[in-house]
C-alpha positions in Angstrom: 0.3 14.4 2.2 -2.8 15.2 2.4 -5.0 14.6 6.2 -6.2 10.8 5.9 -3.7 9.9 2.8 -1.6 6.6 2.9 1.9 5.5 2.1 3.6 3.2 1.1 6.7 2.0 2.9 9.7 2.9 1.1 12.6 0.1 1.0 15.0 1.2 3.5 16.6 0.4 6.7 13.6 1.2 9.3 15.1 2.7 12.5 14.8 1.3 16.2 14.5 4.5 17.9 15.0 8.0 17.4 16.9 11.1 19.3 15.2 14.5 19.4 17.9 17.3 19.9 18.0 21.2 18.9 21.5 23.1 17.7 23.0 26.4 19.4 21.2 28.2 15.3 18.2 30.1 16.9 16.3 29.8 13.0 17.2 26.2 12.5 14.2 23.3 13.9 14.0 20.9 15.3 16.7 17.8 14.2 15.9 13.8 14.7 18.3 11.2 14.8 17.1 8.1 13.8 19.4 5.3 15.2 19.8 1.5 14.8 19.5 -1.1 17.9 22.7 -1.3 19.1 22.4 2.7 19.0 24.4 3.6 15.7 22.4 6.4 13.9 21.5 6.5 10.9 20.4 9.8 9.5 20.2 13.0 10.6 16.1 14.9 9.8 16.2 18.6 10.2 12.4 19.9 10.7 12.4 23.8 9.7 10.0 26.2 12.1 7.5 26.0 8.7 7.2 23.0 8.7 7.5 21.2 12.5 3.8 24.0 12.5 2.9 21.5 9.3 3.6 19.0 11.5 2.2 19.6 14.3 -1.5 20.7 13.0 -0.9 17.3 11.2 -0.4 15.5 14.1 -3.9 16.6 15.5 -6.0 16.2 12.7 -5.0 12.9 12.7 -6.3 11.9 16.5 -1.9 11.6 17.3 -2.0 14.2 20.0 -2.0 12.8 23.2 -3.7 15.3 24.9 
């Protein structure tokens, strides 16, 4: 996705909340666990370190960082 580009939301279940975690593998990335309103997990997404850097850049470029 490029800066300023919008997407249509896919027709899939939306998460009520999410949990952020890491695992014991030092080469792994950030784990995001999407959850339903009853706290049951929907899925897990692992964002690798290179993609995490890209994501942080996107957050900054879009003005979404909270600093």
